C-alpha positions in Angstrom: -18.2 146.0 -103.6 -20.9 147.5 -103.8 -23.9 146.9 -106.8 -26.5 148.7 -106.0 -27.2 151.6 -108.1 -29.5 155.4 -107.5 -30.0 157.5 -109.3 -28.1 160.9 -110.1 -28.3 163.7 -107.6 -30.1 166.4 -108.5 -27.5 169.4 -107.9 -25.3 167.2 -110.4 -28.0 166.9 -113.5 -28.5 170.5 -113.0 -24.9 171.3 -113.4 -24.7 169.1 -116.1 -27.6 171.4 -117.6 -25.7 174.4 -116.5 -22.5 173.4 -118.5 -23.8 172.5 -121.5 -25.8 175.7 -122.2 -22.4 177.0 -121.5 -20.8 175.1 -124.5 -23.7 175.8 -126.4 -23.7 179.6 -125.3 -19.3 180.5 -125.4 -18.2 177.6 -127.3 -19.8 177.2 -130.8 -17.7 175.1 -133.6 -16.2 177.8 -135.7 -15.0 179.7 -131.7 -13.9 175.8 -131.3 -11.7 175.5 -134.8 -10.2 178.8 -134.2 -9.3 178.8 -131.1 -7.3 174.7 -132.3 -5.8 176.8 -135.0 -4.3 178.7 -132.4 -3.0 176.5 -130.3 -4.8 178.1 -127.5 -7.9 178.6 -125.5 -8.8 182.2 -124.5 -9.1 183.5 -120.6 -12.0 185.1 -120.5 -13.6 181.4 -121.7 -11.8 180.5 -118.5 -12.8 183.3 -116.4 -16.7 183.3 -117.4 -16.2 179.6 -116.5 -14.7 180.2 -113.1 -17.2 182.8 -112.2 -20.1 179.8 -112.5 -18.1 178.0 -109.0 -16.8 174.9 -110.7 -13.6 175.4 -109.2 -14.2 174.7 -105.5 -15.3 171.3 -106.2 -11.6 169.6 -105.7 -11.3 172.1 -101.7 -12.9 172.3 -98.3 -15.8 175.3 -97.5 -13.4 176.1 -95.3 -10.5 177.5 -97.2 -13.1 178.7 -99.6 -14.4 175.8 -102.0 -17.6 174.0 -102.8 -16.9 171.2 -100.6 -15.5 168.4 -102.3 -17.7 166.8 -104.8 -15.6 164.5 -106.8 -18.8 163.0 -108.8 -19.5 166.6 -109.7 -16.0 167.7 -110.7 -15.9 164.8 -112.5 -19.1 165.6 -114.3 -18.6 168.9 -115.4 -15.0 167.7 -117.4 -17.8 165.2 -119.2 -20.1 168.2 -119.6 -16.9 170.3 -120.9 -15.5 167.8 -123.2 -18.6 167.6 -125.4 -17.1 171.2 -126.9 -13.2 170.2 -126.4 -10.4 170.5 -124.0 -10.6 174.6 -124.8 -12.6 175.0 -121.1 -12.4 171.9 -119.7 -8.2 171.6 -120.2 -7.9 175.0 -118.1 -10.6 173.8 -115.6 -8.1 170.8 -114.8 -5.3 172.4 -114.0 -6.9 174.5 -111.9 -9.5 172.3 -109.7 -7.2 168.7 -110.0 -3.8 169.9 -110.8 -4.2 173.3 -108.0 -6.9 172.8 -105.8 -6.6 168.3 -105.7 -2.9 168.4 -105.0 -2.5 170.8 -102.5 -5.9 170.1 -100.9 -3.9 167.0 -100.3 -0.8 167.4 -100.1 -0.4 171.1 -99.1 0.9 172.7 -95.5 -1.6 174.6 -94.0 0.4 177.9 -94.9 -0.3 176.9 -98.3 -3.7 175.9 -98.2 -4.7 179.2 -96.5 -2.3 181.5 -99.5 -3.2 179.1 -102.6 -6.8 177.3 -102.0 -9.1 180.1 -102.0 -7.8 181.9 -104.8 -8.0 178.3 -106.7 -11.1 178.3 -105.3 -11.7 181.1 -107.4 -10.2 180.3 -110.7 -7.6 182.7 -110.1 -5.3 180.5 -110.1 -3.9 177.8 -112.8 -0.8 174.9 -112.5 1.4 172.4 -114.3 2.7 169.6 -113.7 6.0 169.0 -113.8 6.2 165.1 -113.4 8.3 163.8 -116.9 11.9 163.9 -118.3 13.4 163.3 -121.5 14.5 160.2 -119.9 11.9 159.3 -117.7 8.6 158.1 -119.1 6.2 155.5 -116.6 8.9 155.1 -113.9 9.0 158.4 -111.7 11.6 157.0 -109.1 14.1 157.7 -110.9 13.7 161.3 -112.0 17.0 163.3 -112.5 15.7 166.9 -111.7 17.7 167.7 -108.8 16.8 169.7 -105.6 19.9 170.7 -103.2 19.4 173.3 -101.2 21.7 176.5 -100.9 24.3 177.0 -97.3 22.0 179.3 -95.7 19.1 176.8 -95.6 16.5 179.5 -97.4 16.9 178.3 -101.7 16.3 175.1 -102.6 18.5 174.9 -106.6 17.0 173.2 -110.0 18.9 171.4 -112.3 17.1 169.4 -114.7 14.5 169.2 -117.5 10.6 168.1 -117.8 9.1 167.0 -120.1 5.7 167.2 -121.6 5.1 169.8 -119.0 1.5 170.9 -120.6 0.4 174.7 -119.6 4.2 176.1 -118.7 3.5 178.8 -120.6 0.7 179.9 -119.0 1.2 178.6 -115.3 1.0 179.9 -111.8 3.4 177.8 -111.0 4.5 174.1 -111.7 3.9 171.3 -110.0 7.1 169.5 -110.0 8.6 166.2 -109.4 12.4 166.6 -108.3 15.3 164.5 -106.1 15.9 166.3 -103.2 18.3 163.3 -101.8 21.2 160.7 -103.0 20.0 158.5 -106.2 20.5 155.4 -104.4 17.6 156.0 -101.4 15.1 155.1 -104.6 11.3 156.5 -103.7 12.8 158.1 -99.8 15.1 160.7 -102.0 11.5 162.7 -104.0 9.9 165.9 -103.2 7.4 168.5 -104.8 8.0 172.2 -105.4 6.1 175.1 -106.7 8.0 176.5 -109.5 7.1 179.6 -110.3 8.0 179.2 -114.6 8.7 183.0 -114.4 11.4 182.7 -112.7 14.2 183.1 -112.7 16.8 180.2 -114.3 14.4 178.8 -116.2 13.9 177.9 -120.2 10.2 177.1 -121.3 10.4 175.8 -124.7 7.2 174.4 -127.1 6.6 170.6 -128.2 4.0 170.5 -131.0 1.8 168.3 -130.4 -1.6 166.9 -132.5 -3.8 166.3 -129.5 -6.3 168.3 -126.6 -4.7 171.4 -128.4 -6.7 173.4 -126.1 -2.5 175.1 -125.2 1.1 173.7 -126.2 3.1 171.1 -124.3 6.7 172.0 -123.5 10.1 171.4 -122.5 10.8 173.3 -118.6 14.7 173.2 -118.0 15.9 173.8 -115.0 19.7 176.1 -114.3 20.7 177.0 -111.1 17.4 177.6 -110.8 15.9 179.0 -107.4 13.5 178.2 -105.7 12.1 179.4 -102.1 12.2 176.3 -99.7 8.5 177.6 -99.0 7.4 176.4 -101.5 8.4 172.6 -100.6 4.9 170.7 -101.3 3.7 170.2 -97.7 6.8 172.8 -96.2 10.1 172.0 -95.4 9.9 169.3 -93.1 8.0 167.1 -96.5 11.7 167.8 -98.1 12.2 163.6 -98.8 7.8 162.5 -99.2 7.3 163.0 -102.4 6.4 159.5 -103.0 3.9 158.7 -101.5 2.4 162.3 -102.3 2.6 160.5 -105.9 0.5 157.2 -105.4 -1.4 158.7 -102.7 -5.6 159.7 -103.3 -4.4 162.5 -105.3 -3.2 159.5 -108.2 -6.7 158.0 -108.4 -8.4 161.1 -109.1 -5.5 161.5 -111.7 -6.7 158.9 -113.8 -10.6 160.5 -113.1 -9.5 163.3 -114.7 -8.3 161.4 -117.5 -11.2 158.9 -117.6 -13.5 162.3 -118.1 -11.6 164.1 -120.4 -12.3 160.5 -122.3 -16.0 160.0 -121.9 -16.6 163.2 -122.6 -14.2 163.0 -126.0 -16.2 159.8 -126.9 -19.7 160.7 -125.8 -19.6 163.8 -128.1 -18.2 162.1 -131.0 -21.1 159.2 -130.4 -23.8 161.9 -131.0 -22.3 163.5 -133.3 -22.4 160.8 -135.5 -25.6 159.5 -134.3 -27.4 162.7 -135.5 -25.3 162.9 -139.3 -25.9 159.0 -139.7 -29.7 159.6 -139.6 -29.5 163.4 -142.0 -27.2 161.7 -144.6 -29.2 160.0 -147.1 -27.2 157.3 -149.4 -29.4 154.9 -151.5 -32.9 156.3 -150.7 -32.6 156.8 -147.2 -30.7 157.8 -144.0 -27.1 155.9 -143.8 -28.5 154.9 -140.1 -30.9 152.7 -142.2 -28.3 150.3 -143.7 -27.4 147.7 -141.3 -23.7 148.2 -140.9 -24.5 151.2 -140.3 -27.3 151.1 -138.0 -24.5 147.9 -135.7 -21.9 150.2 -135.5 -23.8 153.2 -133.8 -25.5 150.7 -131.7 -22.3 149.4 -130.7 -20.4 152.6 -129.9 -23.2 153.6 -128.2 -23.4 150.6 -125.9 -19.8 150.5 -125.1 -20.1 154.7 -124.1 -22.5 153.2 -121.3 -20.1 150.4 -119.9 -17.7 153.6 -119.6 -20.1 155.7 -118.2 -20.7 153.4 -115.4 -16.9 152.2 -114.7 -16.0 156.0 -114.4 -18.7 157.0 -111.9 -18.5 153.5 -110.6 -14.5 154.7 -109.5 -15.4 158.4 -108.7 -17.9 157.8 -106.2 -15.3 155.6 -104.8 -12.9 158.4 -104.4 -15.7 160.5 -103.2 -16.0 158.1 -100.4 -12.8 157.7 -99.1 -12.3 153.9 -100.3 -10.3 152.2 -101.9 -10.4 152.4 -105.6 -6.4 151.8 -107.2 -8.6 149.1 -109.0 -11.3 150.8 -110.6 -9.7 153.7 -111.6 -7.4 151.5 -113.4 -9.8 150.3 -115.1 -11.9 152.9 -115.1 -9.1 154.9 -117.5 -7.5 151.3 -119.4 -10.9 150.6 -121.1 -12.6 154.0 -121.6 -9.4 155.4 -123.0 -9.3 151.8 -125.9 -12.6 152.5 -126.5 -12.6 155.9 -127.3 -10.4 155.1 -129.6 -12.8 152.1 -131.1 -15.8 154.3 -131.0 -13.4 156.5 -133.8 -14.9 153.7 -136.3 -18.4 155.5 -135.3 -17.3 158.9 -135.6 -16.1 158.1 -138.8 -19.8 158.3 -140.5 -19.3 162.0 -139.7 -17.5 165.1 -141.5 -16.6 168.4 -140.4 -13.6 170.4 -138.5 -15.3 168.5 -134.9 -14.9 164.8 -136.0 -11.1 166.0 -137.5 -10.6 167.3 -133.7 -12.2 164.8 -131.6 -10.4 162.0 -133.2 -7.0 163.6 -132.6 -7.8 164.1 -129.2 -9.0 160.3 -129.0 -6.2 158.9 -129.8 -3.6 160.4 -127.3 -6.1 159.7 -124.5 -4.3 155.8 -123.7 -1.1 157.3 -123.0 -1.8 160.5 -121.4 -1.9 160.5 -117.9 -0.6 156.8 -117.4 0.2 154.3 -120.8 -3.1 151.6 -120.7 0.5 149.6 -120.5 0.5 150.9 -117.0 -2.7 149.9 -115.8 -2.7 146.3 -117.5 0.6 146.3 -114.6 -0.5 148.2 -111.9 -3.8 145.5 -112.3 -1.9 142.4 -112.2 0.0 143.6 -109.6 -2.8 144.6 -107.9 -4.6 141.7 -108.9 -1.9 139.2 -107.3 0.0 138.3 -110.8 3.7 137.7 -110.7 6.4 139.8 -112.1 
């Protein structure tokens, strides 16, 4: 395990400064408050973000991207989350759900058709993984895709739950069962589904956190999808499990961890400022020992989170094994983000209330803390 430390690359530092200006200029508190009430992000906000070229950070230059730079992409998420999920969310739907998965698993034809558009921010993806009766055990998905008699179409039946962004997505990156139920792990495929297609019904689900968009149930009733939309091409039918647990899974844990870290960082910074402005008993509340200790502990935990996140991101960027490190980062940062709310409770105002809601859900999103503990126990050789 590498143990040395290095300065952040200059281009990443410059990118951070650009993102901070973007948040300050394009996402002031009064706009964030309105977007949160309306449960949406403005598409023009994402268009401005995409014009900065950041959507290409997960895409190779030969496909119109900036060249894969996971550390820089994680830094973009962190900085955007200082303003909540309203720009970070669609960035993830484009650069990670779309760019990363197509780059890792798409056929050459899919890469050439989709990656240049993703790099320009012209396409957004949603995930179709969980189902009403299937959460963490994705090998048990019940949504089926059977091949038509002429072999040109897949017919989908079933339902997906917590399909965040289905109402605006151009494609749902959908996990389906394409073989006999007993062929566990060998009967799964990923399919790119146009959520506006025939036989598809989208029903929104109300939720309290990350309100840049709705989450939805997506129901398939004999929904036809061209066989060319199988991720990796028609020859990749049955290879979905390998795609699911491959490198993209580690990157998925990284982007969720970066969201949590960015939110927690915003929480601590606002609490830090507020505690020095609010006066009680003749002095700022930050001068009272109990408050002072709470703030110092929060900032210390936050710095530990930073090291875990960027160590895992560096390993992923180097193409090195990082399943343990990404699980540790996801577990530690998500749980720490909830703990940090103790310090954030010192502040008042809408940003605090929204960030508390956002942080509460992070130990569940993208693989729960219990799932990460099970993953780590298995990787470290503890018995089942």
